[in-house]
C-alpha positions as CSV (number, residue, x, y, z in Angstrom):
1,A,75.4,43.0,-52.1
2,V,74.6,39.8,-50.1
3,G,74.4,40.9,-46.6
4,F,72.8,40.4,-43.4
5,S,71.7,42.8,-40.6
6,N,70.4,41.5,-37.4
7,H,72.6,38.1,-37.4
8,K,73.4,36.5,-34.1
9,A,76.9,35.2,-33.2
10,G,76.8,31.4,-32.9
11,A,73.7,31.2,-35.4
12,S,74.2,29.3,-38.6
13,Y,72.5,30.4,-42.0
14,I,71.5,28.5,-45.1
15,I,71.2,30.0,-48.3
16,K,69.8,28.1,-51.1
17,V,70.4,29.9,-54.8
18,I,68.7,28.5,-57.6
19,Q,69.8,29.7,-61.2
20,H,67.6,31.3,-63.5
21,D,66.5,29.0,-66.1
22,T,67.5,31.6,-69.2
23,I,69.2,34.4,-68.1
24,P,72.2,33.4,-65.3
25,A,72.9,36.0,-62.5
26,D,75.7,36.2,-59.9
27,L,76.0,37.4,-56.5
28,D,78.0,40.4,-55.1
29,W,79.1,39.2,-51.5
30,S,79.2,41.8,-48.2
31,T,83.0,42.1,-47.1
32,N,82.1,40.8,-43.8
33,I,81.3,37.3,-45.0
34,K,84.8,35.4,-45.3
35,F,85.3,32.3,-47.5
36,P,87.8,29.4,-47.8
37,G,91.3,31.2,-49.5
38,G,89.4,34.4,-49.2
39,T,87.5,33.6,-52.6
40,A,84.2,34.2,-52.4
41,P,81.6,31.4,-54.6
42,I,81.0,32.2,-58.2
43,I,77.6,30.9,-58.8
44,S,76.8,27.9,-61.0
45,T,75.5,29.6,-64.5
46,G,73.6,26.3,-65.8
47,A,69.7,26.8,-66.3
48,D,68.1,25.8,-62.9
49,A,71.5,25.3,-61.2
50,I,71.3,24.7,-57.3
51,D,74.3,26.1,-55.0
52,V,74.4,26.0,-51.2
53,I,76.1,28.8,-48.9
54,T,76.2,28.1,-45.5
55,L,77.1,31.3,-43.1
56,T,78.1,30.6,-39.6
57,C,78.3,33.8,-37.7
58,I,81.0,34.8,-35.3
59,S,80.4,38.4,-34.3
60,S,78.1,41.2,-35.4
61,T,80.6,42.0,-37.7
62,E,82.4,38.5,-39.0
63,L,80.5,35.8,-40.8
64,L,82.3,32.7,-42.2
65,G,81.0,31.0,-45.5
66,N,81.3,27.6,-47.0
67,F,79.8,26.5,-50.2
68,S,78.7,23.4,-52.2
69,Q,77.9,24.3,-56.0
70,D,75.8,22.6,-58.8
71,Y,73.4,20.1,-57.2
72,Q,71.4,17.9,-59.9
73,V,69.4,15.0,-59.8
74,T,71.1,12.0,-60.5
């Protein structure tokens, strides 16, 4: 599971996820990370897909997450 120890209240963290080019993988999120609507992101499965997850630390037991998915070169 994706989780954190030693995170600091008030801090923000940015996670850049780059999908493998041949074998897609997903992430399992820790239960102390809350996402909009209670739904954690499903990582994009395309080869070399880029997703970005931003976490805001509210307290030592709570992180709020937002995500943007499938960044591509235009």
